[in-house]
N, C-alpha and C positions, 0 to 999 in steps of 0.2 A: 406539485410543480410538473409541467408538461413541456413548456417552450424553451427547448434546450438553447436557441439562439440569445434569448433574454438572459437565460441561466449563465452561458458562458460568459457575457458582457458583464454580467455582475460578478461572476467569480474571476474574471481577469482583471477588474478594475480593484477588487481586494486584494488578490495576491500580488499584484504589481505594485501597489502601494507599500505592501508590507516587505517587499524583498530588500534584503540589506547584506552587503558582503562583510561586514564589520561584527555581525551578532552571531552567536551560535544558541543552539538549545532552544527551548519552548518561547515562542512569542505570544505572551499574555495578551498584547492588544490586539493582535490578529484574531485570537482565539475569542475575544470579547465580540469582536465584529463577526464572526462566524456564528456565533450564537444569536446575535442580535438578527442576522438576516435569515436564520434557519438553515444555514449550509452545515453546521456541526453535527446535526442529527437528522440529516436530508431524508434517508429512507425508512426510518422509524415511524410508526403511525402516530397520528396526533394523538391518541389516547396514552402514548408511552412517552410524550414530550418531543415527538420528533415532528417532520414537516410532511410526512406522507408520501414523499417523492419515489421515484422508481429507480432500479438500478442503472439505467441508462441515464438518468439525472446525474446519480452518483459518478458513473463514469466521465460524464463531461467536467464535473468538477474536480475529481481526482486527477484527470489528464493536466488541467490546468495548475492545481497544487504543485504538481511534479515539474512543471515548465518553468515555474518561479521559485522552485525549491522551498515551498511553503514550511514554516517551521511549527507544525501543529499535528496532533495524533487524529486526524480525520478517518483514516482506516480503522484505526484501533477504536474509536469512539462509536463510530456509526455502523459500520459492516461487522464488526466483531462483538466489542463489549454490550453494547446497545442492543444488538439483535440476540446474543447468547442470555443476557439476563431477562429481556422481556420474553423470549421463548420459554424460558424456565419459570416463568410466573412471578419474577421477582420484580421489585421497583428497579427502574433503571435511575441509577444515582446523577445528580446535576454535576456539572463541570467536565474537563476533560478526563477521559477514561482510557484504560487499556486492557488487554486481554490476553491470555495465554492458554494454552492446552498443556497441563502437566499434572503431576499425581502429587496429591497432598494426602498426609496420613491423618486419619480421624482417629484420636485416641480417647476412648470413653473414660469417664471417672465414676467414683461412688456415688456422685450425684445423678447419674443417668445422663440423658442426652444434654440436659441443661450445663452439666459441667464438662462436657467433651471439648477437646481442644485439636486445632489443626495445626500440623507442622508440615515443614517442607522447605526446599530452596528452589526458586524459579530463576533460571537462567537466561540471561538476555532479553529482559522484558521491555519491549519498547516505550519510552516516554515515562517509565515507572514514577521517576521522582516528581514528575509535574502533574500528575493526576490527583483527583480527588478517591478514586477507587480501582481496583484491579478486579476484574472478573475472570476466575479460573475454571476452566473446564476440567475436571478431575475425575476420570472414569465416566459413570452415568450422572453425575453431579455438578452443579454449577453454584460456586460459593462467590460471592462478593465481599471483598476485603477491603476494609478502610484504610486509606493510604497510610494515614496516621498511625495505625496500629502494627505495620510491619517495618522491618529494618531494610534499607535500601544501601546497597554498595554501589557507587555510580560508576559506570562504563560507557563508552561510546562506540559508534561504528566508524568507519572511514570518513563519513561525511559529517562527523561530530555529533550525530544525533543520539539520544540517550538511549541506550541498551543497558539496562541495570540488572544488578542480581537482587533478588528479592528473598530475604529470609523470613520464613512464616512461623509464628509461634503464638495462635491467638484463639480465643474462645470461639467455638462454632457459631457463627452469627447468623447472617443470611445465606441461607441453603436450598437451592431447589432441584428438582429432577430434570435433568437434560433431555430435550427431545430426541426422538428416535434419529439414528445417523448424525448426530451431533458433530461427533470428531471428524468425520469425513466433509461435512459442510464447512466445519470451521477452518479446515486445511484449505478448501477451495475458495472461500471467501478471502482469507489472507492472501492467497496466491493471485486471486484476480485483483484485490485492491493494490498489491504490490506493482503486478504488472501494468495496471494503468498508470501508476505514478512513473514506473519507467518510460512508458511511450511518452508521457508530458516531458520528462527530463529530456529524453532524446531530441524531441522537438524544440526544448529549450536549448540545447547545446547547438543544434543546427541553426537556429536563429542567430545565436551570438555569433557564429562562424562567418555566416552571409553578411552579417554587420560588419564584422572586423575585416573581411576580404574586400568589402567596398570602400573601408576608410584607410586601410594600411596601403600606402604607396611605395613601391621599390621599383626601381629603374625608370622612375617617370610616369609610372602608373598604377592605379589599384591593384593589387596582387589578384583580386577575383577576376581580372582580365586575362589571366594567364590560364592556358588550358588545362594544365597539370593541376590547378586549384579547382577550375570548375569541373574536371572530371570527379576529383574527390568530394566535392560538394554534391554532385550528382549522386553519386554512391551513398552519401550519407543520407540524402534525401529519400532514396528508395528503401533504405532500412528504416527511416522515421514512417514512410507510409506503411511498410509492412507491420511494423509494430502497432501501429494505429489500427488498422485494418483487423489484425488478429485480437487486440484487446476489446475493441468496440463490438465486435461480432460475438465475443465471450460474454460480455455484458448483455447483449440483445438476448443470447441463447439463454443464459440464467435467468433473466427475467421473464421468458416466455415458458420455458421448462421446467423451471426451479433447479436448484442444487441438487436435488437427488436423482436427476436424470443423467443416463450416461452419455447424452449429448453435451449436458453441460460440463462434465467431468473431462471430456475430450477437448472440448474448446477452451475451457481455463488452462489445461496442460499445455495446449498449442499457444496460447496467449503468454504464457508466463515462459515458456521455452523460446518463443520468437521474440519477445521483448528482451529477455536476457542476452540472447545472441546480437540483437541491434544494439543493445548499450554497449557491448564492446567494441565494436566497429564505429559507431558515432563518437564515442569518446576519443577513440585513436584518431580519427580524421579531424575532430574539432581541435585537438592539441597539435596536430600537424599542421594545420592552418594558421594556428595563433602564434606558433613557435614558443620560445621560452617564457614570454610574458603570461602565456594562459596557465603557467604553473605557479604563478605568484599568489599569494595568498590575498593580495588586494584586488585581484581580477575576479569579475562575476563567473567566469566561465567554471572556475572550480566548485562554484555552488551546485551546478547540476551533474559535472562529471564525477565528482566524488560520490554523488548518489546513485550515479548510474553504475558505478563500481561495486558500490555497497549492497544496493538493491537487488542487483542482478543475482546474488547468492542467498539473500535471505527469501524465507518462504518456499524454498525448493529452488536448486540453481536450474539452468536450461537443461544441462546434462541429466539431472534427475527426472525433470518432466518429460525429457524426450524418451528416457527409460520407460516411463509409464506408459506412454503412448504406444511404444513398441510392444511393450507387454500385452496390453489390451488388444493390440491388433492380432498378435499371435495367439492369445487366448480365444479370440472370436472366430478365427479362420480367414482364408482367403475370401470366401464369398461376401465378407462383412466389409471388406478394404473400402471399396468405392463408396458404398452407401454412408461409411463412418468419415470418408474424405469429403464428400460432397453434401452431407447432410440430408440425403435423399432416400425414401423407402427402399 
């Protein structure tokens, strides 16, 4: 896939139709549509059951998914679990997937490797209860766990998305060797995916606020005509634009330079940090514009603002990623600062 305009139109039609303020958790009907249209495994090669799309394609789809609060593990299935299993030479399982980087203990038995067991506890695994398999990066190994073989203790984040505890005590099954630098790449992929969702959710919150400001009448005219409201919406629009620019740039950099490049590490760190900062500002303004009604469970605004609040702290907060950028600059020295900021030699 390469035509982002057509891809965006397709993604928007799918996610807009699936949006619901009444439902929580995994949307099985949405996932079926994503599988049928090739969006569920967009960046995986066709030989691994994917669509052979690019990271910029994924950026367009994930941003749209965030804008419409899509209830599906797109980042986890495509950018993380699918990539990790395929890179380790393992078959990519069908159905929705999730992935986590955590240590599992391999205990040999008297029967040798055939009797070895995997044990451990995986905390806050996204969408675990709704998947067919969980792909785990444990040290230099990649393990594919059958969802039915593990124990799930259900949990949620602020947006009521599954963040489950997984207790593992199974026989060693599908195990492969992780590619070089897998831990660093996994972290960057997770942060980039989350940043793209954040940028989309911020855009969705702004759209809700602009619409409401045009409809809500106070003192004989829509509140969107009041200068104070216009100023706040303009500030939110600037934050949305900044988040979009940072995340799109990070996706392009990763697509061109690869996740192993320093340029990608800096671009992704900046994207997650900037999107996280925008999330707080946009959510605040959106609720100020809406007033009390925006906090009610029945209102669509909460679908995106609760995700903004939850996602900004997942896969590294803006403070953590800003610290990383600062550490990189200090380690590189003053002469590297300008090229680092501008992306020039």
